[in-house]
FIKE-434007 format. One record per residue (C-alpha): residue number from 0; x, y, z. Coordinates in Angstrom, 2 decimals, always signed. Layout:
N
- NUM  X  Y  Z
...
//
This chain:
328
- 0  +0.05  -0.03  +0.08
- 1  +2.79  +2.36  +1.04
- 2  +4.64  +1.70  -2.21
- 3  +1.62  +2.75  -4.26
- 4  +1.47  +6.14  -2.50
- 5  +2.92  +9.27  -4.17
- 6  +5.67  +11.06  -2.34
- 7  +3.10  +13.95  -1.62
- 8  +0.74  +11.32  +0.00
- 9  +3.51  +9.81  +1.94
- 10  +4.55  +13.38  +2.99
- 11  +1.23  +14.26  +4.44
- 12  +1.22  +10.68  +6.26
- 13  +4.60  +11.17  +7.90
- 14  +3.43  +14.74  +9.01
- 15  +0.26  +13.52  +10.63
- 16  +1.77  +10.64  +12.93
- 17  +2.14  +12.40  +16.16
- 18  +0.23  +15.16  +18.08
- 19  +3.38  +16.91  +18.54
- 20  +4.28  +17.28  +14.71
- 21  +0.67  +18.08  +14.06
- 22  +0.77  +20.80  +16.59
- 23  +4.02  +22.11  +15.43
- 24  +3.01  +22.50  +11.71
- 25  -0.60  +23.58  +12.20
- 26  -1.61  +26.42  +9.95
- 27  -4.30  +27.92  +12.30
- 28  -3.84  +27.93  +15.98
- 29  -6.75  +28.88  +18.29
- 30  -5.75  +30.99  +21.19
- 31  -7.36  +32.63  +24.42
- 32  -6.34  +35.85  +22.47
- 33  -9.08  +35.17  +19.95
- 34  -11.89  +35.44  +22.52
- 35  -14.31  +37.84  +23.48
- 36  -16.95  +36.63  +26.40
- 37  -20.48  +37.96  +25.89
- 38  -21.94  +38.78  +29.45
- 39  -25.43  +39.69  +30.53
- 40  -26.18  +42.04  +33.46
- 41  -29.71  +42.58  +34.86
- 42  -31.21  +45.28  +36.66
- 43  -33.33  +44.41  +39.95
- 44  -32.07  +41.08  +40.76
- 45  -30.11  +39.98  +44.06
- 46  -28.16  +36.96  +42.55
- 47  -27.23  +35.57  +39.41
- 48  -30.02  +33.82  +37.14
- 49  -29.22  +30.97  +35.14
- 50  -30.37  +30.98  +31.48
- 51  -32.12  +27.65  +30.76
- 52  -31.39  +27.49  +27.14
- 53  -27.47  +28.70  +27.50
- 54  -26.05  +26.13  +30.17
- 55  -23.39  +27.70  +32.09
- 56  -24.40  +31.24  +31.13
- 57  -26.08  +33.75  +33.67
- 58  -27.98  +37.06  +33.87
- 59  -25.70  +38.63  +36.42
- 60  -25.99  +41.19  +38.99
- 61  -23.58  +44.29  +38.98
- 62  -21.61  +42.38  +41.93
- 63  -21.39  +38.97  +40.43
- 64  -20.55  +40.62  +37.02
- 65  -17.46  +42.07  +38.75
- 66  -16.63  +38.55  +40.13
- 67  -16.99  +37.14  +36.51
- 68  -14.62  +39.47  +35.06
- 69  -12.06  +38.92  +37.50
- 70  -12.21  +35.17  +36.42
- 71  -12.19  +36.21  +32.76
- 72  -9.21  +38.51  +33.05
- 73  -7.28  +35.62  +35.15
- 74  -7.81  +33.19  +32.20
- 75  -6.23  +35.64  +29.91
- 76  -9.15  +36.36  +27.82
- 77  -8.72  +39.80  +26.32
- 78  -12.32  +41.17  +26.16
- 79  -15.85  +41.00  +27.05
- 80  -19.05  +42.61  +25.58
- 81  -22.02  +43.78  +27.53
- 82  -25.80  +43.25  +27.19
- 83  -28.18  +44.93  +29.70
- 84  -31.64  +43.97  +30.87
- 85  -33.45  +46.68  +32.49
- 86  -36.03  +46.39  +35.16
- 87  -38.63  +48.36  +33.15
- 88  -38.92  +48.41  +29.29
- 89  -40.61  +50.97  +27.18
- 90  -41.41  +51.91  +23.67
- 91  -38.08  +53.61  +22.83
- 92  -35.85  +51.59  +25.06
- 93  -34.78  +54.73  +27.06
- 94  -32.98  +52.65  +29.34
- 95  -30.23  +52.25  +26.72
- 96  -29.12  +55.81  +26.98
- 97  -29.81  +56.50  +30.65
- 98  -26.76  +57.55  +32.39
- 99  -27.54  +55.43  +35.06
- 100  -28.89  +52.63  +32.94
- 101  -27.78  +49.12  +33.82
- 102  -25.14  +48.81  +31.30
- 103  -23.70  +52.37  +31.75
- 104  -23.36  +51.33  +35.37
- 105  -21.80  +47.90  +34.55
- 106  -19.43  +49.43  +32.32
- 107  -18.26  +52.01  +34.90
- 108  -17.99  +49.13  +37.28
- 109  -15.70  +47.16  +34.99
- 110  -13.42  +49.97  +34.33
- 111  -13.35  +50.80  +37.92
- 112  -12.38  +47.34  +38.90
- 113  -10.00  +46.25  +36.15
- 114  -9.06  +49.56  +34.25
- 115  -7.44  +48.65  +30.85
- 116  -6.80  +44.98  +31.58
- 117  -9.78  +44.12  +29.78
- 118  -11.62  +45.53  +26.68
- 119  -14.98  +46.39  +27.44
- 120  -17.28  +46.47  +24.44
- 121  -20.74  +47.61  +24.56
- 122  -23.49  +46.31  +22.38
- 123  -25.35  +49.12  +21.17
- 124  -29.07  +48.56  +20.26
- 125  -32.61  +48.82  +21.97
- 126  -33.96  +45.46  +21.61
- 127  -33.23  +44.44  +25.24
- 128  -34.85  +47.58  +26.54
- 129  -38.23  +47.95  +24.40
- 130  -41.39  +46.40  +25.38
- 131  -41.64  +45.11  +21.82
- 132  -38.36  +43.66  +21.44
- 133  -37.34  +45.13  +18.06
- 134  -34.15  +47.01  +17.34
- 135  -35.72  +50.49  +16.66
- 136  -38.71  +52.81  +16.73
- 137  -41.71  +50.84  +15.74
- 138  -44.21  +52.82  +13.69
- 139  -48.18  +52.43  +13.89
- 140  -48.08  +50.24  +10.81
- 141  -45.40  +47.70  +12.32
- 142  -42.65  +49.07  +10.23
- 143  -39.24  +50.02  +11.73
- 144  -38.57  +53.94  +11.58
- 145  -34.96  +53.97  +10.54
- 146  -34.25  +57.65  +11.05
- 147  -35.74  +58.05  +14.56
- 148  -33.76  +55.03  +15.46
- 149  -30.73  +56.77  +14.54
- 150  -31.47  +59.72  +16.95
- 151  -31.65  +56.87  +19.85
- 152  -28.61  +55.15  +18.64
- 153  -26.54  +58.80  +19.06
- 154  -27.68  +59.06  +22.44
- 155  -26.76  +55.50  +23.31
- 156  -23.24  +55.95  +21.97
- 157  -22.70  +58.98  +23.83
- 158  -23.90  +57.40  +27.02
- 159  -21.74  +54.40  +26.52
- 160  -18.74  +56.22  +25.76
- 161  -19.26  +58.51  +28.68
- 162  -19.36  +55.43  +30.93
- 163  -15.98  +54.29  +29.62
- 164  -16.74  +51.70  +27.01
- 165  -13.43  +50.78  +25.03
- 166  -15.57  +49.73  +21.98
- 167  -19.12  +50.45  +20.77
- 168  -20.59  +47.83  +18.89
- 169  -23.76  +48.91  +17.01
- 170  -25.89  +45.81  +16.29
- 171  -29.45  +47.16  +15.12
- 172  -28.75  +46.99  +11.41
- 173  -30.18  +50.49  +10.56
- 174  -29.07  +52.07  +7.54
- 175  -26.56  +54.74  +8.46
- 176  -26.02  +53.66  +11.83
- 177  -22.18  +54.09  +11.73
- 178  -22.30  +57.42  +10.36
- 179  -24.78  +58.51  +13.14
- 180  -22.75  +57.06  +15.92
- 181  -19.20  +58.50  +14.43
- 182  -20.88  +62.01  +14.10
- 183  -22.24  +61.78  +17.46
- 184  -19.01  +60.63  +19.12
- 185  -17.27  +63.41  +17.37
- 186  -19.59  +66.07  +18.42
- 187  -19.11  +64.80  +22.19
- 188  -15.16  +65.24  +21.70
- 189  -14.84  +61.48  +21.55
- 190  -12.66  +60.64  +18.39
- 191  -11.00  +57.67  +20.06
- 192  -13.68  +55.25  +20.64
- 193  -13.48  +52.38  +17.95
- 194  -16.74  +51.19  +16.32
- 195  -17.12  +47.65  +15.87
- 196  -20.07  +47.38  +13.14
- 197  -22.16  +44.10  +13.25
- 198  -22.11  +44.78  +9.42
- 199  -23.25  +41.32  +8.29
- 200  -26.00  +40.20  +10.53
- 201  -28.35  +37.70  +9.24
- 202  -32.17  +37.27  +10.13
- 203  -31.16  +33.80  +11.54
- 204  -32.97  +31.17  +13.40
- 205  -30.13  +30.70  +15.91
- 206  -30.79  +33.60  +18.16
- 207  -33.49  +32.03  +20.43
- 208  -31.50  +31.47  +23.42
- 209  -30.29  +35.05  +23.32
- 210  -33.65  +36.37  +23.33
- 211  -34.55  +34.52  +26.48
- 212  -31.24  +35.75  +28.03
- 213  -32.39  +39.18  +27.53
- 214  -36.04  +38.76  +28.11
- 215  -37.15  +39.51  +24.50
- 216  -40.48  +37.72  +23.36
- 217  -39.88  +35.11  +21.00
- 218  -43.13  +36.31  +19.30
- 219  -41.46  +39.62  +18.18
- 220  -38.42  +37.65  +16.72
- 221  -39.30  +38.48  +13.01
- 222  -36.40  +41.21  +11.86
- 223  -36.36  +40.28  +8.47
- 224  -36.87  +43.81  +7.14
- 225  -33.68  +45.07  +8.70
- 226  -31.70  +42.18  +8.90
- 227  -29.81  +40.39  +6.02
- 228  -31.49  +37.70  +4.09
- 229  -29.75  +34.54  +4.80
- 230  -29.92  +33.77  +1.13
- 231  -27.52  +36.51  +0.11
- 232  -23.70  +36.99  -0.18
- 233  -23.39  +40.09  -2.07
- 234  -25.65  +42.07  +0.20
- 235  -23.36  +41.35  +2.89
- 236  -20.38  +42.75  +1.14
- 237  -22.29  +45.94  +0.27
- 238  -23.20  +46.47  +4.04
- 239  -19.58  +45.89  +5.04
- 240  -18.49  +48.09  +2.45
- 241  -21.10  +50.83  +3.50
- 242  -19.91  +50.50  +7.26
- 243  -16.41  +51.04  +6.44
- 244  -17.13  +53.95  +4.55
- 245  -19.02  +55.47  +7.26
- 246  -16.16  +55.15  +9.43
- 247  -16.28  +51.60  +11.07
- 248  -12.91  +50.35  +12.54
- 249  -13.81  +46.68  +12.68
- 250  -16.54  +44.73  +11.19
- 251  -18.62  +41.48  +12.53
- 252  -20.15  +38.70  +10.83
- 253  -23.07  +36.95  +12.75
- 254  -23.73  +34.09  +13.02
- 255  -20.32  +32.56  +12.54
- 256  -20.21  +28.80  +11.90
- 257  -23.25  +29.13  +9.50
- 258  -21.71  +31.82  +7.54
- 259  -18.00  +30.81  +7.06
- 260  -18.18  +31.68  +3.44
- 261  -19.27  +35.18  +4.39
- 262  -16.41  +35.64  +6.79
- 263  -13.75  +34.32  +4.12
- 264  -15.24  +36.83  +1.67
- 265  -14.94  +39.49  +4.02
- 266  -11.53  +38.84  +4.71
- 267  -10.69  +39.14  +1.01
- 268  -12.47  +42.44  +0.78
- 269  -10.90  +44.45  +3.66
- 270  -7.98  +44.35  +5.97
- 271  -9.63  +45.75  +8.94
- 272  -10.23  +43.43  +12.00
- 273  -13.18  +41.02  +11.58
- 274  -15.16  +39.53  +14.48
- 275  -17.46  +36.74  +14.33
- 276  -20.23  +35.90  +16.73
- 277  -20.36  +32.22  +17.45
- 278  -24.32  +32.88  +18.48
- 279  -26.22  +31.43  +21.32
- 280  -27.99  +28.64  +18.97
- 281  -24.67  +27.58  +17.85
- 282  -23.43  +27.33  +21.55
- 283  -26.74  +25.68  +22.84
- 284  -26.81  +22.93  +19.93
- 285  -23.20  +21.86  +20.88
- 286  -24.44  +21.94  +24.75
- 287  -27.53  +19.87  +24.29
- 288  -25.63  +17.43  +21.99
- 289  -22.89  +16.97  +24.58
- 290  -25.30  +16.39  +27.49
- 291  -26.85  +13.50  +25.48
- 292  -23.49  +12.07  +24.86
- 293  -23.91  +12.22  +21.00
- 294  -20.68  +14.11  +20.59
- 295  -17.53  +15.17  +22.43
- 296  -18.63  +18.84  +23.37
- 297  -15.24  +20.25  +24.14
- 298  -13.63  +18.92  +20.70
- 299  -16.66  +20.15  +18.71
- 300  -16.42  +23.57  +20.29
- 301  -12.70  +23.87  +19.58
- 302  -13.32  +22.60  +15.97
- 303  -15.95  +25.13  +15.44
- 304  -14.30  +27.95  +16.85
- 305  -10.99  +27.02  +14.83
- 306  -12.92  +26.93  +11.68
- 307  -14.08  +30.35  +12.18
- 308  -10.59  +31.51  +12.75
- 309  -9.43  +29.61  +9.74
- 310  -12.26  +31.31  +7.74
- 311  -10.48  +34.65  +8.34
- 312  -11.85  +36.06  +11.61
- 313  -9.55  +37.86  +13.90
- 314  -11.65  +37.40  +17.07
- 315  -14.68  +35.44  +18.17
- 316  -17.42  +36.28  +20.50
- 317  -18.34  +33.12  +22.13
- 318  -20.20  +31.88  +25.25
- 319  -17.34  +29.03  +25.32
- 320  -14.86  +31.74  +25.84
- 321  -14.30  +30.64  +29.62
- 322  -14.66  +27.15  +28.98
- 323  -12.20  +26.57  +26.08
- 324  -9.68  +29.22  +27.57
- 325  -9.38  +26.77  +30.48
- 326  -8.72  +23.96  +27.93
- 327  -6.19  +25.84  +25.85
//
């Protein structure tokens, strides 16, 4: 059999024969430095609340959040992204830009506790704060008012920057959101805060556990009029180019594993840093199958996260951050 193999085939076989050799010559290496840990902080609770569809993930109090970020820092994870759940929601999501809102307080807590040892990203959207669960102002006919929503995003950006956010990450997929945020920050004498734009965010069926995490009704989950059609690739490239032209410093593709082709094409399109969000549904499917014993949970998680990096992402937002950081 060996004699019938070509020299290239023999070479590949020799270079796969031990774990040490495979590690030595690997093209892509997954590192703790690649991770951003998504964290939830909720107003009005006295102890962390487990999220049933996201095993191992919690809605934190401000105090438990500080303990969590201390663990994250000790694992060497370089960044977190914060999502807030207010005690009260309204039609415009006013808690999102309240200087005393839950995320603004949590940002300030984190910066006070750890300074610049951790990059604090803040998700900029209103879906967690609105009583209807959409990412913008809803008109009487049920449509989303893009321009009125941009006015809200400007206020949120200023509130988050003033609280000390290191990176602002608009996720609402409103047209012109990056330009509006960049202008608002400039008008607030803030030219230094990077914008991580959710540029290619698809109207995916994989967000269900996240919506439980932020107490958003799944009945109001249809966002196809402003998030991207999962059948389209060129649309994503146009959205990415638009965000870069408006002043985005980094771009994101969401979800990650289901859209590896989009990450790869985005990498060919631009040399700015690319983030990819390994979303709640991608995480929960691995957890559920692992619990059943159908897959090796850790191996599959590492395999998927490595695939995301191999496709061209610089960093990965993942609920596996702590778990896989411990393995690595």
